[in-house]
C-alpha positions in Angstrom: -12.6 7.8 17.1 -13.3 4.1 17.6 -11.8 1.6 15.2 -15.0 0.8 13.2 -15.8 4.5 12.7 -12.3 5.1 11.5 -12.4 2.3 9.0 -15.8 3.3 7.7 -14.6 6.9 7.1 -11.6 5.8 5.0 -10.6 7.6 1.9 -7.3 7.8 0.1 -5.6 11.2 0.6 -3.1 12.5 -1.9 -3.0 16.2 -1.0 -1.2 17.3 2.2 -0.7 20.6 4.0 3.0 20.2 4.2 2.9 19.9 8.0 5.0 17.1 9.6 3.6 14.2 11.5 4.5 14.8 15.2 6.8 12.3 16.9 4.0 11.5 19.3 1.7 10.6 16.4 4.5 8.6 14.7 5.1 6.6 17.8 1.5 5.7 18.0 1.5 4.5 14.4 4.7 2.5 15.1 3.0 0.9 18.1 0.1 -0.2 15.8 2.6 -1.6 13.4 4.5 -3.5 16.0 1.3 -5.1 17.5 0.1 -6.3 14.1 -0.5 -10.0 13.6 2.4 -12.0 12.2 2.2 -15.3 10.3 3.4 -18.1 12.6 5.1 -15.2 14.6 8.0 -15.2 12.1 7.9 -11.3 12.3 9.0 -11.1 8.6 8.2 -7.4 8.1 10.6 -4.6 8.6 9.2 -1.1 8.2 11.4 1.7 6.9 10.3 5.2 7.5 11.5 7.9 5.1 11.0 11.6 5.9 14.0 13.2 4.3 12.7 15.5 1.6 15.4 14.7 -1.0 14.7 11.0 -0.6 11.0 11.5 -0.8 11.5 13.4 -4.1 13.6 10.4 -5.4 10.9 7.9 -4.3 8.3 10.1 -6.1 10.3 10.1 -9.3 10.9 6.4 -9.2 7.2 5.8 -8.6 6.0 7.5 -11.7 6.5 11.1 -10.6 3.7 11.0 -8.0 3.7 14.5 -6.5 1.9 13.4 -3.3 4.9 11.3 -2.4 7.3 14.3 -2.5 4.8 16.4 -0.5 4.0 13.9 2.2 5.4 13.9 5.7 6.5 10.3 5.9 6.7 7.4 3.5 6.7 3.9 4.9 8.1 0.9 3.2 6.9 -2.5 4.5 9.7 -5.0 3.6 9.9 -8.7 3.6 13.0 -9.3 5.7 14.5 -12.7 6.5 17.8 -11.5 7.7 16.9 -11.8 11.4 15.9 -15.4 10.8 19.1 -16.0 8.9 21.1 -14.7 11.8 19.6 -17.3 14.1 20.0 -20.1 11.6 16.3 -20.5 10.9 16.4 -20.0 7.1 17.6 -22.7 4.7 19.6 -21.6 1.6 16.6 -22.2 -0.6 13.6 -20.6 1.0 10.2 -22.2 1.3 7.7 -20.4 -0.9 5.5 -19.9 2.2 8.0 -17.2 3.2 7.0 -15.0 0.3 3.3 -15.8 0.7 3.5 -15.0 4.4 5.5 -11.8 3.8 2.9 -10.5 1.2 0.1 -11.3 3.6 1.8 -9.7 6.6 2.9 -6.6 4.7 -0.7 -5.9 3.8 -1.8 -6.3 7.4 1.0 -4.0 8.7 0.2 -1.4 6.0 -3.5 -1.4 6.8 -3.0 -1.1 10.6 -0.6 1.8 10.0 -3.1 3.6 7.8 -6.0 3.0 10.2 -3.9 4.2 13.1 -2.9 7.3 11.2 -6.5 8.0 10.2 -7.6 7.7 13.8 -5.2 10.5 14.6 -6.7 12.8 12.0 -4.0 12.0 9.5 -4.4 10.6 6.0 -2.5 8.6 3.4 -2.6 6.4 0.3 -1.1 3.0 -0.4 1.6 3.0 -3.1 2.7 0.1 -5.3 4.1 1.9 -8.4 7.7 1.9 -6.9 7.8 -1.7 -8.0 8.6 -0.6 -11.6 11.9 0.7 -10.2 12.2 -1.7 -7.3 16.0 -2.3 -7.7 16.7 1.4 -7.5 14.4 1.7 -4.5 16.3 -1.1 -2.7 19.5 0.7 -3.5 18.2 4.0 -2.1 17.1 2.3 1.1 20.4 0.4 1.3 18.5 -3.0 1.6 20.7 -6.0 2.2 20.2 -9.4 0.6 17.2 -11.0 2.3 15.2 -7.8 2.4 12.8 -6.5 -0.3 10.1 -3.8 -0.3 6.5 -5.1 -0.8 4.1 -2.3 0.0 4.5 1.5 0.4 2.4 3.9 2.4 2.3 7.7 1.9 1.3 9.6 5.1 0.7 13.2 6.0 -1.7 15.9 7.3 -4.6 16.0 4.9 -5.4 19.3 3.1 -9.1 19.8 3.9 -9.6 21.6 0.6 -9.0 18.4 -1.3 -11.0 15.9 0.8 -13.5 14.2 -1.5 -16.6 12.1 -0.9 -15.9 8.5 -0.4 -15.3 6.4 -3.5 -18.3 4.1 -4.1 -17.8 0.4 -3.7 -19.2 -2.6 -5.7 -22.5 -3.9 -4.4 -22.2 -5.7 -1.0 -23.3 -9.0 -2.6 -20.3 -8.8 -5.0 -17.8 -8.5 -2.1 -19.3 -10.5 0.8 -20.6 -14.0 0.4 -22.0 -16.6 2.8 -20.8 -20.1 3.2 -19.6 -20.6 -0.4 -18.8 -18.7 -3.6 -21.7 -17.5 -5.7 -21.1 -15.6 -9.0 -22.4 -12.1 -8.2 -22.1 -10.7 -11.7 -25.2 -8.8 -12.9 -25.0 -6.5 -15.9 -27.7 -4.2 -14.7 -26.0 -3.7 -11.3 -22.7 -3.1 -13.0 -24.2 -0.5 -15.3 -25.7 1.3 -12.2 -22.4 1.1 -10.4 -20.4 2.5 -13.4 -22.9 5.4 -13.5 -22.3 6.0 -9.8 -18.6 5.9 -10.3 -18.8 8.3 -13.3 -20.7 10.8 -11.2 -18.1 10.5 -8.4 -15.1 11.0 -10.7 -16.7 14.0 -12.4 -17.6 15.7 -9.1 -14.0 15.4 -7.7 -12.0 18.5 -7.0 -8.7 16.7 -7.3 -7.9 14.6 -10.4 -11.4 15.1 -11.9 -12.0 12.9 -14.9 -14.7 11.2 -16.9 -14.3 7.5 -16.0 -16.0 4.5 -14.4 -15.0 1.3 -12.7 -15.1 -0.9 -15.8 -12.8 1.3 -17.8 -10.3 1.9 -15.0 -10.2 -1.9 -14.2 -9.2 -2.6 -17.8 -5.9 -0.8 -17.2 -4.7 -4.0 -15.5 -3.2 -5.2 -18.7 -1.6 -1.9 -19.8 2.1 -1.9 -20.8 3.2 0.3 -17.9 2.3 -2.4 -15.4 5.4 -4.0 -13.8 6.2 -7.4 -15.5 6.7 -10.5 -13.5 10.2 -11.5 -14.9 11.7 -8.2 -13.7 10.3 -8.7 -10.2 11.4 -12.3 -10.1 14.9 -11.2 -11.2 15.0 -8.6 -8.4 13.9 -11.0 -5.7 16.5 -13.6 -6.9 19.2 -10.9 -6.8 18.2 -10.1 -3.2 18.7 -13.7 -2.2 15.1 -14.9 -2.4 15.5 -18.3 -4.1 12.3 -20.3 -3.4 11.7 -24.0 -3.7 
């Protein structure tokens, strides 16, 4: 499948057959990761692949007991890693903030390339961020040294065809793509139509069927279970990330 067709067919997959990703498939995914663009060619991202079932169960528990993590073939952590730069004397004691900004950018690129590569091979997956609530315990599990911290997670496996759903509807194109300059796209009538479309989608799903819409789910952003900034800042400081 060509790249555009693969991207346009994307849907998050949370149900897997239990089959393992083959070494040949994993190598192709790794190749896509390695060739991903890197800010200023710092190569700040280290990818850690986890396939040990006991570790996957621990990651699942630390990520809010997400059963698809325990059931996946491989879980990939994309980590900001300045240790290589420290070894060659390229990192000052107090790090420029651009290091964090670049790391977050690059981790997203690495993760998306890995997922697109996997989907092109007939595999599936879902991006995971809930591990951040227990990020210090995740770092301990992965034996991360100072100067290394997980930013993004990716759950990969062989999709169970019984649970493949229709694609989740997106906001109107004019809300997401703008020409030349920003233009406020908000339109109450369009939002109502989109929420109704999302409601039909959620109610028709086989897996995790629920009565919901985009507006209601988006309002979860401020819920108490969201990871708080001070705990993340404390973790990054403990890992040696002191930014100026």
